[in-house]
N, C-alpha and C positions, 0 to 999 in steps of 0.2 A: 476295369481297375478295381482293386480291392483296397479297403481301408486298413491302415496299419494299426493293429490292436495290441502291439507288443507293450509291455510295461513301460519301456523307455518312451514310446510315443505318447502314452497316456500321461506320464509324468511331465513331459514337455508341454502338453496341452494345458495341464493344471497350473503350470507356473506363469502363464501369461496373465499379467495384471493389467487393469486399466491404467492409462497414463496418470501420473501424478497431477494434482490440481495445478501445480506450478508449471507444468509442461504445456498447459493450454495456451492458446493465443493470448497475447498480452491484454487486449481490451476485454476479452471474454473473462479472463481470470480476475481482472480488476472489478468489472461490473457485477459479475455473478458471485464472486467469492470474497475478495478483499473488502470492498466497500460494505457489503452487508455484515461481515464479521466484525469489522472495525466499528460500525455503527452500533451493533449489539453490545460490544465491549464498552464503548463510551457511554451508552445508555445505562449499563450496569454500574458505571462509575457515578451515576447521578445526573448526567446531562439530559435535561428534559426538552430543551428547544434546539437540539442539534440538527443542523442541515449539513448534509454531506453530498458532495457532487464529484463527478469525474468528467473532466473536460480537457480539450486541447486548446491552449491559449498561450499568449506571450507571457514571459516572466515579467512581473510588475515591479521589479527592482532594477534601478539603473545599474548597468554593468553586470547584470545577471548572467546566467549560464550561457545564453546566446540570444541573438535577436529573433531566432526562429521559434515558432510556437512549439510547445512541448506538452505532453500529457501531465495533468495535475489532479491530485485529490485535494479538494478544498473543503475544509470543515469550519463551520461558524456556529457560535451559540452565544447566549446572553445578549439576545437581540442584536447580533452582529458585532458586539463589543470585543469578542475574542475570535481570532481566526488563525488557522494554520494551513499550510500547504505542503504537500509532498510533490516533488518534481521528478519526472521520469523523461529526461531528454533523449534517451536512447530507445524509447518504446519497448523496454524490457525490464523485468523485475531483477534480472541479474546484472544489468548495466549500472551506469552512474545514477545516483539518486541524491536528492537534496531536500532540505527542510527549511521553512521559514515560518515566522509567526508575526502577528500584529495585534495591537490592542486599540480599543476605542475607535474602530472603523478606519484607522490609518493604514497606509501601505506598509508592507514589511520593509525594514531598513537593512537587514542582512539576510544572507542565504548561507546555509551551513551544509556540509557533507552529511550524508545519512546512510547508515549501514555500510560503511566502507570496508570493514574488516571481515565481513562474513563470507565464508567460502560457499556455503549452501544457503540459498534463500528459500524460506518456506512461508506459507501463509501465517502460521503461528508466530514466527519470528518477526515478520513485518508488522503484525498487530502489536506484539510486545514492545518492539522498538518505538513505535508511534506512541503508545501509552507511556513508556519511559520518558520520551522526549517531552510530552505534555506535562508529566509529573515534574520534570526538571524546571518547568515554569511555575510550578505550584498551582497548576490549573485544575488538577483532579483531586488532590488531597491536601490537607492542611499540614503545616509544620508540626 
């Protein structure tokens, strides 16, 4: 067998790109890309005692998404006095997502939809929306 060295074959070989970060398996994307990028962004915002975790747990809000455990990104700082959670009940960055927050070590009282209008979900958008949501609480910047 001989190798095809025509210009068309060479152009096809060059066009192959590695898969996008967002196409990686869910847990790999979250652990290796989203959490480190989010932590870096929050640290740049001045959070010094930030703890960020990615775990599968039950939703701690009565009447939450479902009774089944789901993947969650949990961020805490100010000695646990501020906490937010991003919920991923479908184990997918393109599926349903939700957000909650709590203060003074209490359980969150409400859960809100998160990134519901985005057609394409990217790492940068996920981080941006998380920062915007925390800014909505006035937790990252002053008025």
